[in-house]
All heavy atoms as a GROMACS GRO file, in nm:
protein
  596
    1GLY      N    1   0.081  -0.119   0.000
    1GLY     CA    2   0.000   0.000   0.000
    1GLY      C    3   0.086   0.126   0.000
    1GLY      O    4   0.207   0.120  -0.015
    2CYS      N    5   0.020   0.239   0.019
    2CYS     CA    6   0.087   0.370   0.022
    2CYS      C    7   0.053   0.442   0.152
    2CYS      O    8  -0.058   0.429   0.203
    2CYS     CB    9   0.040   0.457  -0.094
    2CYS     SG   10   0.075   0.389  -0.257
    3ILE      N   11   0.148   0.519   0.202
    3ILE     CA   12   0.124   0.595   0.324
    3ILE      C   13   0.115   0.744   0.288
    3ILE      O   14   0.201   0.798   0.220
    3ILE     CB   15   0.234   0.570   0.429
    3ILE    CG1   16   0.226   0.425   0.477
    3ILE    CG2   17   0.219   0.667   0.546
    3ILE    CD1   18   0.330   0.388   0.580
    4LEU      N   19   0.008   0.807   0.334
    4LEU     CA   20  -0.014   0.950   0.314
    4LEU      C   21  -0.057   1.009   0.448
    4LEU      O   22  -0.154   0.962   0.507
    4LEU     CB   23  -0.121   0.975   0.208
    4LEU     CG   24  -0.156   1.120   0.180
    4LEU    CD1   25  -0.039   1.191   0.111
    4LEU    CD2   26  -0.281   1.131   0.093
    5ASP      N   27   0.017   1.108   0.496
    5ASP     CA   28  -0.013   1.171   0.626
    5ASP      C   29  -0.026   1.067   0.737
    5ASP      O   30  -0.114   1.076   0.823
    5ASP     CB   31  -0.141   1.255   0.617
    5ASP     CG   32  -0.126   1.370   0.520
    5ASP    OD1   33  -0.016   1.427   0.511
    5ASP    OD2   34  -0.225   1.405   0.452
    6GLY      N   35   0.063   0.966   0.733
    6GLY     CA   36   0.066   0.866   0.839
    6GLY      C   37  -0.040   0.758   0.831
    6GLY      O   38  -0.050   0.673   0.918
    7LYS      N   39  -0.123   0.759   0.727
    7LYS     CA   40  -0.228   0.658   0.712
    7LYS      C   41  -0.196   0.569   0.593
    7LYS      O   42  -0.156   0.616   0.488
    7LYS     CB   43  -0.363   0.729   0.692
    7LYS     CG   44  -0.479   0.630   0.688
    7LYS     CD   45  -0.613   0.701   0.688
    7LYS     CE   46  -0.723   0.598   0.680
    7LYS     NZ   47  -0.855   0.659   0.672
    8LEU      N   48  -0.217   0.440   0.611
    8LEU     CA   49  -0.190   0.342   0.506
    8LEU      C   50  -0.313   0.324   0.417
    8LEU      O   51  -0.423   0.300   0.466
    8LEU     CB   52  -0.152   0.207   0.569
    8LEU     CG   53  -0.121   0.093   0.472
    8LEU    CD1   54   0.005   0.125   0.390
    8LEU    CD2   55  -0.100  -0.037   0.548
    9TYR      N   56  -0.292   0.339   0.286
    9TYR     CA   57  -0.399   0.320   0.188
    9TYR      C   58  -0.364   0.201   0.100
    9TYR      O   59  -0.247   0.176   0.072
    9TYR     CB   60  -0.416   0.445   0.101
    9TYR     CG   61  -0.472   0.564   0.177
    9TYR    CD1   62  -0.388   0.657   0.235
    9TYR    CD2   63  -0.609   0.581   0.189
    9TYR    CE1   64  -0.440   0.765   0.306
    9TYR    CE2   65  -0.662   0.688   0.259
    9TYR     CZ   66  -0.577   0.780   0.316
    9TYR     OH   67  -0.630   0.887   0.386
   10PRO      N   68  -0.466   0.126   0.053
   10PRO     CA   69  -0.439   0.009  -0.032
   10PRO      C   70  -0.400   0.050  -0.174
   10PRO      O   71  -0.425   0.163  -0.216
   10PRO     CB   72  -0.574  -0.064  -0.032
   10PRO     CG   73  -0.675   0.044  -0.013
   10PRO     CD   74  -0.609   0.146   0.078
   11PHE      N   75  -0.339  -0.044  -0.247
   11PHE     CA   76  -0.308  -0.019  -0.388
   11PHE      C   77  -0.438   0.004  -0.464
   11PHE      O   78  -0.542  -0.050  -0.430
   11PHE     CB   79  -0.235  -0.140  -0.450
   11PHE     CG   80  -0.092  -0.154  -0.402
   11PHE    CD1   81  -0.051  -0.270  -0.340
   11PHE    CD2   82   0.000  -0.053  -0.421
   11PHE    CE1   83   0.081  -0.285  -0.297
   11PHE    CE2   84   0.131  -0.065  -0.379
   11PHE     CZ   85   0.171  -0.182  -0.316
   12GLY      N   86  -0.430   0.086  -0.568
   12GLY     CA   87  -0.547   0.114  -0.650
   12GLY      C   88  -0.595   0.256  -0.633
   12GLY      O   89  -0.520   0.344  -0.590
   13GLU      N   90  -0.721   0.278  -0.667
   13GLU     CA   91  -0.779   0.412  -0.662
   13GLU      C   92  -0.837   0.440  -0.524
   13GLU      O   93  -0.904   0.356  -0.466
   13GLU     CB   94  -0.891   0.425  -0.766
   13GLU     CG   95  -0.844   0.408  -0.910
   13GLU     CD   96  -0.748   0.518  -0.954
   13GLU    OE1   97  -0.772   0.636  -0.922
   13GLU    OE2   98  -0.647   0.485  -1.019
   14ILE      N   99  -0.811   0.559  -0.473
   14ILE     CA  100  -0.869   0.604  -0.347
   14ILE      C  101  -0.958   0.723  -0.382
   14ILE      O  102  -0.908   0.827  -0.427
   14ILE     CB  103  -0.760   0.644  -0.245
   14ILE    CG1  104  -0.670   0.523  -0.215
   14ILE    CG2  105  -0.821   0.696  -0.116
   14ILE    CD1  106  -0.527   0.544  -0.251
   15ALA      N  107  -1.089   0.708  -0.365
   15ALA     CA  108  -1.185   0.811  -0.406
   15ALA      C  109  -1.169   0.940  -0.326
   15ALA      O  110  -1.181   1.049  -0.379
   15ALA     CB  111  -1.327   0.758  -0.394
   16ARG      N  112  -1.141   0.925  -0.195
   16ARG     CA  113  -1.130   1.044  -0.110
   16ARG      C  114  -1.050   1.010   0.015
   16ARG      O  115  -1.089   0.923   0.092
   16ARG     CB  116  -1.269   1.092  -0.072
   16ARG     CG  117  -1.269   1.212   0.020
   16ARG     CD  118  -1.411   1.257   0.046
   16ARG     NE  119  -1.415   1.338   0.167
   16ARG     CZ  120  -1.522   1.400   0.211
   16ARG    NH1  121  -1.634   1.391   0.145
   16ARG    NH2  122  -1.518   1.471   0.320
   17THR      N  123  -0.939   1.081   0.035
   17THR     CA  124  -0.860   1.062   0.157
   17THR      C  125  -0.917   1.149   0.269
   17THR      O  126  -1.007   1.231   0.246
   17THR     CB  127  -0.712   1.101   0.135
   17THR    OG1  128  -0.705   1.242   0.115
   17THR    CG2  129  -0.651   1.028   0.016
   18ASP      N  130  -0.862   1.135   0.389
   18ASP     CA  131  -0.907   1.216   0.503
   18ASP      C  132  -0.888   1.365   0.478
   18ASP      O  133  -0.960   1.448   0.532
   18ASP     CB  134  -0.831   1.176   0.630
   18ASP     CG  135  -0.870   1.037   0.678
   18ASP    OD1  136  -0.972   0.984   0.630
   18ASP    OD2  137  -0.799   0.982   0.764
   19ASN      N  138  -0.788   1.399   0.396
   19ASN     CA  139  -0.758   1.540   0.370
   19ASN      C  140  -0.811   1.589   0.236
   19ASN      O  141  -0.759   1.684   0.178
   19ASN     CB  142  -0.607   1.564   0.378
   19ASN     CG  143  -0.556   1.551   0.521
   19ASN    OD1  144  -0.631   1.572   0.615
   19ASN    ND2  145  -0.432   1.515   0.536
   20CYS      N  146  -0.912   1.519   0.185
   20CYS     CA  147  -0.983   1.564   0.064
   20CYS      C  148  -0.899   1.561  -0.063
   20CYS      O  149  -0.897   1.656  -0.141
   20CYS     CB  150  -1.040   1.705   0.086
   20CYS     SG  151  -1.163   1.710   0.219
   21PHE      N  152  -0.830   1.451  -0.084
   21PHE     CA  153  -0.757   1.429  -0.209
   21PHE      C  154  -0.806   1.299  -0.272
   21PHE      O  155  -0.849   1.209  -0.201
   21PHE     CB  156  -0.606   1.418  -0.185
   21PHE     CG  157  -0.541   1.551  -0.157
   21PHE    CD1  158  -0.534   1.599  -0.028
   21PHE    CD2  159  -0.487   1.626  -0.259
   21PHE    CE1  160  -0.474   1.721   0.000
   21PHE    CE2  161  -0.426   1.748  -0.233
   21PHE     CZ  162  -0.421   1.796  -0.104
   22ARG      N  163  -0.803   1.292  -0.404
   22ARG     CA  164  -0.830   1.168  -0.477
   22ARG      C  165  -0.694   1.115  -0.520
   22ARG      O  166  -0.615   1.188  -0.579
   22ARG     CB  167  -0.920   1.196  -0.598
   22ARG     CG  168  -0.956   1.069  -0.674
   22ARG     CD  169  -1.051   1.096  -0.789
   22ARG     NE  170  -0.995   1.191  -0.883
   22ARG     CZ  171  -1.055   1.302  -0.923
   22ARG    NH1  172  -1.173   1.335  -0.877
   22ARG    NH2  173  -0.998   1.383  -1.010
   23CYS      N  174  -0.665   0.991  -0.489
   23CYS     CA  175  -0.531   0.938  -0.515
   23CYS      C  176  -0.534   0.806  -0.590
   23CYS      O  177  -0.634   0.736  -0.591
   23CYS     CB  178  -0.456   0.918  -0.384
   23CYS     SG  179  -0.432   1.066  -0.286
   24SER      N  180  -0.418   0.777  -0.646
   24SER     CA  181  -0.395   0.649  -0.710
   24SER      C  182  -0.267   0.593  -0.650
   24SER      O  183  -0.162   0.658  -0.653
   24SER     CB  184  -0.379   0.669  -0.861
   24SER     OG  185  -0.338   0.548  -0.921
   25CYS      N  186  -0.275   0.476  -0.592
   25CYS     CA  187  -0.161   0.415  -0.525
   25CYS      C  188  -0.111   0.295  -0.606
   25CYS      O  189  -0.186   0.203  -0.635
   25CYS     CB  190  -0.204   0.370  -0.385
   25CYS     SG  191  -0.082   0.272  -0.298
   26SER      N  192   0.017   0.299  -0.644
   26SER     CA  193   0.078   0.187  -0.716
   26SER      C  194   0.208   0.149  -0.646
   26SER      O  195   0.250   0.215  -0.552
   26SER     CB  196   0.105   0.225  -0.862
   26SER     OG  197   0.206   0.323  -0.868
   27ARG      N  198   0.272   0.045  -0.692
   27ARG     CA  199   0.400   0.003  -0.633
   27ARG      C  200   0.508   0.109  -0.652
   27ARG      O  201   0.598   0.122  -0.572
   27ARG     CB  202   0.446  -0.129  -0.694
   27ARG     CG  203   0.355  -0.244  -0.660
   27ARG     CD  204   0.417  -0.378  -0.697
   27ARG     NE  205   0.320  -0.485  -0.684
   27ARG     CZ  206   0.288  -0.542  -0.568
   27ARG    NH1  207   0.342  -0.502  -0.457
   27ARG    NH2  208   0.200  -0.640  -0.566
   28ASP      N  209   0.496   0.187  -0.759
   28ASP     CA  210   0.597   0.289  -0.790
   28ASP      C  211   0.576   0.420  -0.716
   28ASP      O  212   0.672   0.484  -0.674
   28ASP     CB  213   0.597   0.320  -0.941
   28ASP     CG  214   0.614   0.195  -1.025
   28ASP    OD1  215   0.687   0.104  -0.981
   28ASP    OD2  216   0.553   0.188  -1.132
   29ALA      N  217   0.451   0.463  -0.705
   29ALA     CA  218   0.426   0.597  -0.652
   29ALA      C  219   0.280   0.614  -0.609
   29ALA      O  220   0.196   0.531  -0.637
   29ALA     CB  221   0.457   0.702  -0.758
   30MET      N  222   0.257   0.725  -0.541
   30MET     CA  223   0.121   0.765  -0.506
   30MET      C  224   0.097   0.902  -0.569
   30MET      O  225   0.173   0.996  -0.546
   30MET     CB  226   0.104   0.773  -0.355
   30MET     CG  227  -0.038   0.799  -0.311
   30MET     SD  228  -0.056   0.776  -0.135
   30MET     CE  229  -0.232   0.773  -0.118
   31ARG      N  230  -0.005   0.911  -0.652
   31ARG     CA  231  -0.037   1.036  -0.718
   31ARG      C  232  -0.171   1.087  -0.667
   31ARG      O  233  -0.267   1.010  -0.662
   31ARG     CB  234  -0.043   1.016  -0.870
   31ARG     CG  235   0.091   0.980  -0.929
   31ARG     CD  236   0.081   0.953  -1.079
   31ARG     NE  237   0.210   0.910  -1.132
   31ARG     CZ  238   0.256   0.786  -1.129
   31ARG    NH1  239   0.183   0.690  -1.074
   31ARG    NH2  240   0.374   0.757  -1.181
   32CYS      N  241  -0.176   1.214  -0.631
   32CYS     CA  242  -0.298   1.270  -0.574
   32CYS      C  243  -0.337   1.402  -0.639
   32CYS      O  244  -0.252   1.479  -0.683
   32CYS     CB  245  -0.280   1.295  -0.424
   32CYS     SG  246  -0.246   1.146  -0.329
   33CYS      N  247  -0.467   1.427  -0.643
   33CYS     CA  248  -0.523   1.553  -0.690
   33CYS      C  249  -0.622   1.602  -0.584
   33CYS      O  250  -0.692   1.521  -0.524
   33CYS     CB  251  -0.601   1.536  -0.820
   33CYS     SG  252  -0.499   1.488  -0.959
   34SER      N  253  -0.626   1.731  -0.564
   34SER     CA  254  -0.720   1.785  -0.465
   34SER      C  255  -0.863   1.778  -0.518
   34SER      O  256  -0.886   1.789  -0.638
   34SER     CB  257  -0.684   1.929  -0.430
   34SER     OG  258  -0.702   2.013  -0.541
   35LEU      N  259  -0.957   1.761  -0.427
   35LEU     CA  260  -1.098   1.758  -0.461
   35LEU      C  261  -1.161   1.896  -0.446
   35LEU      O  262  -1.280   1.913  -0.465
   35LEU     CB  263  -1.172   1.658  -0.372
   35LEU     CG  264  -1.138   1.511  -0.393
   35LEU    CD1  265  -1.198   1.426  -0.284
   35LEU    CD2  266  -1.186   1.465  -0.529
   36PHE      N  267  -1.081   1.994  -0.407
   36PHE     CA  268  -1.134   2.128  -0.380
   36PHE      C  269  -1.066   2.231  -0.469
   36PHE      O  270  -0.961   2.206  -0.524
   36PHE     CB  271  -1.114   2.164  -0.232
   36PHE     CG  272  -0.974   2.139  -0.181
   36PHE    CD1  273  -0.876   2.235  -0.192
   36PHE    CD2  274  -0.942   2.017  -0.123
   36PHE    CE1  275  -0.747   2.211  -0.146
   36PHE    CE2  276  -0.813   1.992  -0.077
   36PHE     CZ  277  -0.716   2.090  -0.089
   37HIS      N  278  -1.132   2.345  -0.484
   37HIS     CA  279  -1.079   2.456  -0.562
   37HIS      C  280  -1.070   2.578  -0.472
   37HIS      O  281  -1.167   2.611  -0.404
   37HIS     CB  282  -1.168   2.485  -0.683
   37HIS     CG  283  -1.178   2.371  -0.777
   37HIS    ND1  284  -1.277   2.277  -0.771
   37HIS    CD2  285  -1.097   2.332  -0.879
   37HIS    CE1  286  -1.258   2.187  -0.865
   37HIS    NE2  287  -1.150   2.217  -0.932
   38THR      N  288  -0.957   2.645  -0.472
   38THR     CA  289  -0.935   2.760  -0.385
   38THR      C  290  -1.003   2.885  -0.440
   38THR      O  291  -0.982   2.921  -0.555
   38THR     CB  292  -0.783   2.786  -0.371
   38THR    OG1  293  -0.720   2.665  -0.331
   38THR    CG2  294  -0.756   2.894  -0.268
   39PRO      N  295  -1.086   2.949  -0.357
   39PRO     CA  296  -1.151   3.072  -0.403
   39PRO      C  297  -1.048   3.181  -0.431
   39PRO      O  298  -0.956   3.201  -0.354
   39PRO     CB  299  -1.239   3.112  -0.283
   39PRO     CG  300  -1.251   2.990  -0.200
   39PRO     CD  301  -1.126   2.912  -0.223
   40ALA      N  302  -1.065   3.250  -0.544
   40ALA     CA  303  -0.971   3.356  -0.581
   40ALA      C  304  -1.043   3.490  -0.593
   40ALA      O  305  -0.993   3.592  -0.546
   40ALA     CB  306  -0.901   3.322  -0.711
   41GLY      N  307  -1.160   3.490  -0.655
   41GLY     CA  308  -1.233   3.615  -0.675
   41GLY      C  309  -1.348   3.630  -0.578
   41GLY      O  310  -1.453   3.571  -0.595
   42TYR      N  311  -1.326   3.706  -0.471
   42TYR     CA  312  -1.432   3.735  -0.374
   42TYR      C  313  -1.393   3.863  -0.300
   42TYR      O  314  -1.281   3.913  -0.314
   42TYR     CB  315  -1.453   3.618  -0.276
   42TYR     CG  316  -1.333   3.588  -0.189
   42TYR    CD1  317  -1.322   3.642  -0.062
   42TYR    CD2  318  -1.230   3.507  -0.233
   42TYR    CE1  319  -1.211   3.616   0.018
   42TYR    CE2  320  -1.120   3.479  -0.155
   42TYR     CZ  321  -1.111   3.534  -0.029
   42TYR     OH  322  -1.001   3.508   0.048
   43ASP      N  323  -1.482   3.916  -0.221
   43ASP     CA  324  -1.459   4.040  -0.147
   43ASP      C  325  -1.366   4.012  -0.028
   43ASP      O  326  -1.411   3.976   0.080
   43ASP     CB  327  -1.594   4.095  -0.099
   43ASP     CG  328  -1.581   4.227  -0.025
   43ASP    OD1  329  -1.468   4.270   0.003
   43ASP    OD2  330  -1.685   4.287   0.004
   44LYS      N  331  -1.236   4.027  -0.052
   44LYS     CA  332  -1.136   3.993   0.052
   44LYS      C  333  -1.142   4.086   0.173
   44LYS      O  334  -1.097   4.050   0.281
   44LYS     CB  335  -0.996   3.992  -0.008
   44LYS     CG  336  -0.975   3.879  -0.108
   44LYS     CD  337  -0.836   3.882  -0.170
   44LYS     CE  338  -0.810   3.762  -0.258
   44LYS     NZ  339  -0.888   3.755  -0.379
   45GLU      N  340  -1.196   4.203   0.154
   45GLU     CA  341  -1.204   4.300   0.264
   45GLU      C  342  -1.310   4.260   0.367
   45GLU      O  343  -1.290   4.272   0.487
   45GLU     CB  344  -1.235   4.438   0.208
   45GLU     CG  345  -1.203   4.552   0.304
   45GLU     CD  346  -1.218   4.687   0.238
   45GLU    OE1  347  -1.151   4.711   0.135
   45GLU    OE2  348  -1.296   4.767   0.291
   46ASN      N  349  -1.423   4.210   0.317
   46ASN     CA  350  -1.536   4.179   0.406
   46ASN      C  351  -1.562   4.030   0.426
   46ASN      O  352  -1.648   3.994   0.505
   46ASN     CB  353  -1.663   4.245   0.351
   46ASN     CG  354  -1.651   4.395   0.349
   46ASN    OD1  355  -1.619   4.457   0.450
   46ASN    ND2  356  -1.674   4.454   0.233
   47CYS      N  357  -1.488   3.946   0.353
   47CYS     CA  358  -1.514   3.802   0.361
   47CYS      C  359  -1.387   3.724   0.394
   47CYS      O  360  -1.276   3.772   0.372
   47CYS     CB  361  -1.569   3.752   0.228
   47CYS     SG  362  -1.719   3.837   0.178
   48LYS      N  363  -1.405   3.603   0.447
   48LYS     CA  364  -1.291   3.516   0.478
   48LYS      C  365  -1.320   3.375   0.428
   48LYS      O  366  -1.436   3.337   0.408
   48LYS     CB  367  -1.261   3.516   0.627
   48LYS     CG  368  -1.372   3.461   0.715
   48LYS     CD  369  -1.334   3.467   0.862
   48LYS     CE  370  -1.447   3.415   0.948
   48LYS     NZ  371  -1.410   3.414   1.091
   49VAL      N  372  -1.213   3.299   0.410
   49VAL     CA  373  -1.222   3.163   0.356
   49VAL      C  374  -1.204   3.062   0.469
   49VAL      O  375  -1.111   3.073   0.548
   49VAL     CB  376  -1.113   3.142   0.248
   49VAL    CG1  377  -1.114   2.999   0.197
   49VAL    CG2  378  -1.134   3.239   0.134
   50ILE      N  379  -1.294   2.967   0.477
   50ILE     CA  380  -1.288   2.860   0.578
   50ILE      C  381  -1.296   2.727   0.505
   50ILE      O  382  -1.383   2.708   0.420
   50ILE     CB  383  -1.404   2.871   0.678
   50ILE    CG1  384  -1.400   3.006   0.751
   50ILE    CG2  385  -1.401   2.757   0.779
   50ILE    CD1  386  -1.524   3.032   0.835
   51PHE      N  387  -1.206   2.633   0.540
   51PHE     CA  388  -1.211   2.502   0.475
   51PHE      C  389  -1.316   2.415   0.543
   51PHE      O  390  -1.319   2.400   0.664
   51PHE     CB  391  -1.074   2.432   0.480
   51PHE     CG  392  -1.070   2.308   0.395
   51PHE    CD1  393  -1.076   2.318   0.257
   51PHE    CD2  394  -1.065   2.182   0.451
   51PHE    CE1  395  -1.075   2.204   0.176
   51PHE    CE2  396  -1.065   2.069   0.372
   51PHE     CZ  397  -1.069   2.080   0.235
   52ASN      N  398  -1.404   2.358   0.462
   52ASN     CA  399  -1.510   2.271   0.511
   52ASN      C  400  -1.472   2.126   0.479
   52ASN      O  401  -1.481   2.083   0.365
   52ASN     CB  402  -1.642   2.309   0.441
   52ASN     CG  403  -1.760   2.229   0.489
   52ASN    OD1  404  -1.746   2.117   0.538
   52ASN    ND2  405  -1.878   2.286   0.476
   53LYS      N  406  -1.425   2.055   0.582
   53LYS     CA  407  -1.376   1.918   0.560
   53LYS      C  408  -1.487   1.821   0.523
   53LYS      O  409  -1.464   1.721   0.456
   53LYS     CB  410  -1.304   1.870   0.687
   53LYS     CG  411  -1.180   1.791   0.658
   53LYS     CD  412  -1.101   1.761   0.781
   53LYS     CE  413  -0.982   1.676   0.743
   53LYS     NZ  414  -0.899   1.641   0.854
   54LYS      N  415  -1.609   1.852   0.563
   54LYS     CA  416  -1.722   1.765   0.534
   54LYS      C  417  -1.754   1.764   0.384
   54LYS      O  418  -1.776   1.659   0.325
   54LYS     CB  419  -1.844   1.814   0.614
   54LYS     CG  420  -1.954   1.714   0.629
   54LYS     CD  421  -2.065   1.776   0.711
   54LYS     CE  422  -2.154   1.668   0.772
   54LYS     NZ  423  -2.258   1.728   0.856
   55SER      N  424  -1.753   1.882   0.324
   55SER     CA  425  -1.784   1.893   0.181
   55SER      C  426  -1.659   1.892   0.093
   55SER      O  427  -1.669   1.892  -0.029
   55SER     CB  428  -1.863   2.021   0.154
   55SER     OG  429  -1.784   2.135   0.178
   56CYS      N  430  -1.541   1.893   0.156
   56CYS     CA  431  -1.413   1.899   0.084
   56CYS      C  432  -1.407   2.021  -0.007
   56CYS      O  433  -1.368   2.013  -0.124
   56CYS     CB  434  -1.389   1.772   0.002
   56CYS     SG  435  -1.322   1.639   0.101
   57ASP      N  436  -1.447   2.134   0.046
   57ASP     CA  437  -1.440   2.257  -0.032
   57ASP      C  438  -1.426   2.375   0.063
   57ASP      O  439  -1.442   2.362   0.185
   57ASP     CB  440  -1.567   2.273  -0.116
   57ASP     CG  441  -1.540   2.354  -0.243
   57ASP    OD1  442  -1.428   2.408  -0.258
   57ASP    OD2  443  -1.630   2.362  -0.327
   58TYR      N  444  -1.397   2.492   0.005
   58TYR     CA  445  -1.385   2.613   0.085
   58TYR      C  446  -1.518   2.686   0.089
   58TYR      O  447  -1.586   2.699  -0.012
   58TYR     CB  448  -1.279   2.706   0.025
   58TYR     CG  449  -1.138   2.658   0.045
   58TYR    CD1  450  -1.069   2.594  -0.055
   58TYR    CD2  451  -1.073   2.681   0.166
   58TYR    CE1  452  -0.938   2.550  -0.037
   58TYR    CE2  453  -0.942   2.638   0.186
   58TYR     CZ  454  -0.876   2.574   0.084
   58TYR     OH  455  -0.747   2.532   0.103
   59ASP      N  456  -1.555   2.734   0.209
   59ASP     CA  457  -1.670   2.821   0.223
   59ASP      C  458  -1.616   2.963   0.236
   59ASP      O  459  -1.517   2.987   0.304
   59ASP     CB  460  -1.749   2.787   0.351
   59ASP     CG  461  -1.816   2.650   0.343
   59ASP    OD1  462  -1.843   2.604   0.230
   59ASP    OD2  463  -1.842   2.591   0.450
   60VAL      N  464  -1.680   3.057   0.168
   60VAL     CA  465  -1.642   3.198   0.178
   60VAL      C  466  -1.757   3.266   0.253
   60VAL      O  467  -1.870   3.268   0.205
   60VAL     CB  468  -1.619   3.261   0.040
   60VAL    CG1  469  -1.576   3.406   0.055
   60VAL    CG2  470  -1.512   3.183  -0.036
   61VAL      N  471  -1.725   3.317   0.372
   61VAL     CA  472  -1.828   3.375   0.459
   61VAL      C  473  -1.792   3.518   0.498
   61VAL      O  474  -1.677   3.559   0.490
   61VAL     CB  475  -1.848   3.289   0.586
   61VAL    CG1  476  -1.900   3.151   0.551
   61VAL    CG2  477  -1.719   3.280   0.667
   62GLN      N  478  -1.893   3.590   0.544
   62GLN     CA  479  -1.872   3.728   0.589
   62GLN      C  480  -1.792   3.728   0.719
   62GLN      O  481  -1.820   3.648   0.808
   62GLN     CB  482  -2.006   3.798   0.610
   62GLN     CG  483  -2.082   3.822   0.482
   62GLN     CD  484  -2.214   3.895   0.506
   62GLN    OE1  485  -2.239   3.946   0.615
   62GLN    NE2  486  -2.298   3.899   0.404
   63LYS      N  487  -1.695   3.818   0.729
   63LYS     CA  488  -1.616   3.830   0.852
   63LYS      C  489  -1.705   3.871   0.968
   63LYS      O  490  -1.689   3.822   1.080
   63LYS     CB  491  -1.504   3.932   0.834
   63LYS     CG  492  -1.392   3.884   0.744
   63LYS     CD  493  -1.284   3.992   0.730
   63LYS     CE  494  -1.174   3.946   0.636
   63LYS     NZ  495  -1.074   4.052   0.612
   64SER      N  496  -1.799   3.961   0.943
   64SER     CA  497  -1.885   4.013   1.049
   64SER      C  498  -1.991   3.912   1.093
   64SER      O  499  -2.036   3.913   1.207
   64SER     CB  500  -1.953   4.142   1.004
   64SER     OG  501  -2.030   4.118   0.888
   65ASP      N  502  -2.030   3.822   1.002
   65ASP     CA  503  -2.133   3.722   1.032
   65ASP      C  504  -2.104   3.594   0.953
   65ASP      O  505  -2.153   3.575   0.842
   65ASP     CB  506  -2.272   3.776   0.996
   65ASP     CG  507  -2.382   3.680   1.037
   65ASP    OD1  508  -2.352   3.569   1.088
   65ASP    OD2  509  -2.500   3.716   1.020
   66PRO      N  510  -2.022   3.502   1.012
   66PRO     CA  511  -1.982   3.379   0.942
   66PRO      C  512  -2.097   3.287   0.901
   66PRO      O  513  -2.077   3.193   0.825
   66PRO     CB  514  -1.890   3.309   1.042
   66PRO     CG  515  -1.841   3.419   1.131
   66PRO     CD  516  -1.956   3.516   1.140
   67SER      N  517  -2.219   3.314   0.947
   67SER     CA  518  -2.332   3.231   0.907
   67SER      C  519  -2.382   3.270   0.767
   67SER      O  520  -2.460   3.198   0.705
   67SER     CB  521  -2.446   3.242   1.007
   67SER     OG  522  -2.504   3.372   1.002
   68LYS      N  523  -2.335   3.385   0.716
   68LYS     CA  524  -2.375   3.431   0.583
   68LYS      C  525  -2.262   3.411   0.483
   68LYS      O  526  -2.149   3.449   0.508
   68LYS     CB  527  -2.414   3.579   0.588
   68LYS     CG  528  -2.539   3.605   0.670
   68LYS     CD  529  -2.573   3.752   0.669
   68LYS     CE  530  -2.700   3.776   0.750
   68LYS     NZ  531  -2.720   3.920   0.777
   69GLU      N  532  -2.297   3.351   0.369
   69GLU     CA  533  -2.197   3.325   0.266
   69GLU      C  534  -2.175   3.448   0.178
   69GLU      O  535  -2.263   3.532   0.164
   69GLU     CB  536  -2.240   3.207   0.179
   69GLU     CG  537  -2.230   3.075   0.251
   69GLU     CD  538  -2.232   2.956   0.157
   69GLU    OE1  539  -2.224   2.975   0.035
   69GLU    OE2  540  -2.241   2.844   0.207
   70CYS      N  541  -2.057   3.455   0.120
   70CYS     CA  542  -2.022   3.562   0.026
   70CYS      C  543  -2.027   3.507  -0.116
   70CYS      O  544  -2.011   3.387  -0.138
   70CYS     CB  545  -1.881   3.614   0.053
   70CYS     SG  546  -1.863   3.699   0.210
   71THR      N  547  -2.042   3.595  -0.212
   71THR     CA  548  -2.038   3.557  -0.353
   71THR      C  549  -1.894   3.532  -0.394
   71THR      O  550  -1.805   3.610  -0.362
   71THR     CB  551  -2.098   3.670  -0.440
   71THR    OG1  552  -2.231   3.695  -0.396
   71THR    CG2  553  -2.100   3.630  -0.586
   72VAL      N  554  -1.871   3.421  -0.463
   72VAL     CA  555  -1.738   3.387  -0.514
   72VAL      C  556  -1.744   3.398  -0.666
   72VAL      O  557  -1.828   3.336  -0.730
   72VAL     CB  558  -1.695   3.245  -0.471
   72VAL    CG1  559  -1.559   3.211  -0.528
   72VAL    CG2  560  -1.694   3.233  -0.320
   73TYR      N  561  -1.654   3.478  -0.723
   73TYR     CA  562  -1.654   3.501  -0.867
   73TYR      C  563  -1.567   3.401  -0.942
   73TYR      O  564  -1.595   3.369  -1.056
   73TYR     CB  565  -1.607   3.644  -0.897
   73TYR     CG  566  -1.687   3.747  -0.824
   73TYR    CD1  567  -1.634   3.814  -0.714
   73TYR    CD2  568  -1.818   3.777  -0.861
   73TYR    CE1  569  -1.709   3.908  -0.644
   73TYR    CE2  570  -1.895   3.870  -0.791
   73TYR     CZ  571  -1.838   3.935  -0.683
   73TYR     OH  572  -1.913   4.027  -0.612
   74SER      N  573  -1.460   3.354  -0.877
   74SER     CA  574  -1.374   3.256  -0.944
   74SER      C  575  -1.302   3.170  -0.843
   74SER      O  576  -1.280   3.209  -0.729
   74SER     CB  577  -1.273   3.327  -1.034
   74SER     OG  578  -1.186   3.408  -0.956
   75ARG      N  579  -1.264   3.049  -0.889
   75ARG     CA  580  -1.188   2.954  -0.807
   75ARG      C  581  -1.074   2.898  -0.890
   75ARG      O  582  -1.086   2.888  -1.011
   75ARG     CB  583  -1.278   2.839  -0.758
   75ARG     CG  584  -1.382   2.881  -0.657
   75ARG     CD  585  -1.472   2.764  -0.619
   75ARG     NE  586  -1.576   2.804  -0.526
   75ARG     CZ  587  -1.571   2.785  -0.395
   75ARG    NH1  588  -1.467   2.726  -0.342
   75ARG    NH2  589  -1.668   2.823  -0.318
   76VAL      N  590  -0.966   2.861  -0.822
   76VAL     CA  591  -0.851   2.803  -0.892
   76VAL      C  592  -0.813   2.670  -0.831
   76VAL      O  593  -0.847   2.641  -0.720
   76VAL     CB  594  -0.728   2.897  -0.892
   76VAL    CG1  595  -0.754   3.016  -0.981
   76VAL    CG2  596  -0.690   2.939  -0.753
   0.00000   0.00000   0.00000
């Protein structure tokens, strides 16, 4: 198997790791891609980015009221 962040994964495809990556484990290497996209275009003055491990994505919320989401124009 392959070890990522101290956890052993079996050979083959891993749909989702604990840290929100999709990986492929082989005898030669472990290749991973993130399942999330980082917000780039949003109101940085009034909003902040919080990682949501449950949904494997970033939430962009108002600094003054984190229960309210902000509009995101682009992600990378």
